[in-house]
C-alpha positions, 0 to 999 in steps of 0.5 A: 771566182772562189764563190763559183768553187764553193757553189760547185762543192756545196751543190755536190755535197748538199745531200751528203752527211759530212760531220768530220773533215781533215785538211792535210797541208792546211798552211794558214787555213785558206782552204779551211775557210772554203770547207767551212763555207761548203759544209756551212759550219756543221762539220768539225774540221781539223787542219794539219801541217808540219809547219808550226809557224803556219799553224800559229797563224791559222789559229789566230785566224780561226776561233770557232770551236769546231775548227782545230789545228794540229802539227802533223805530217800527211805520211803518218796521221795520228788518227784512228782508222775510219775517223773522217767523212772527208779528207782534203788537200789544197795546193799540197799534192805536189809537196808530198814526199811520198804520195802513195804513203799519204794516200794509204794513210788517207784511205785508212782514216776515211770512213767507208764511202768517205770523200777525198777532196783535192784542189791543186794548181795546174800547169796547162791552159794558162794565159801569159800572166798565169804562165808568170806564176808558173815560172815563179813557182817552178823556180821555187820548186827547183830551189827547194829540191836543191835544198832537200825539200820535197816540191815538184813542179806543177802538173797538167790537169790530166796528170793530176787526175791520172795520179789520183786514179793510179792511187785508186781514186774514182773521180766523181767531180772535177772542174777548173777554177780561178783564185784570182779574177783579175790580172795584177798590173800594179807596178809595186806588186809586180816588183814584189813578185820579181823580188821573190824570184831574186830571193829564191835565187839567192838561196840557190847561189853556189849550188848546182843549177844556179847559173841555169836558173838565174838566166830566167831572172831578166826574162821574168822581169820582162814578162811581168812588165808585158803581161802582169801576174795572175795565179795559175788555174786550179783543178778541183777533184772530188772522189772516193777510193775504190 
């Protein structure tokens, strides 16, 4: 299903000159790989993330001279005005502490007529296996917020589009896609997902809301056994600032 996503973007950008791309919240560089394929290795891609541990892993994965990684936060970009033809964020919008501040910075570093590419996990139109992913993610987001970390629950596709529109983005392309083709039913992997939920709750233990969230653990185990696990549907959005 990733191939479908790449083809959609390639078709959209095939007649557009893209020489420089900034990927915000790049993590270990998964979306950089997508971008490099979309632009067929012709664009210089800079991935930024506040987590040095993720960037070190990304640097181990990519050795191409046109790809680089820098430690930086999206709310304060250390780049000159009008530096990039495109700016992207994948699975990062719901992590932003200040969406407006980040969008203002993106608008500043984009060249006139530059492109914004957002790939975000969505909360609606999910099957039961995908609802298990959403359940796990929402527990993690609750735990992060309890520890002072910016991490919102997933939004619906309409909410994602609305957030971007309210930030002054004119949407030119929007489509859902899947990161996983098949549902995971392997017991070993499902046990790993259950252990992830347990670990999140261990971090929350002793904090407000623990008993409320801990009650989801046996339900999560039952749901994994019954439905398996599959990553939630993503929404790809491409637009320009008005």
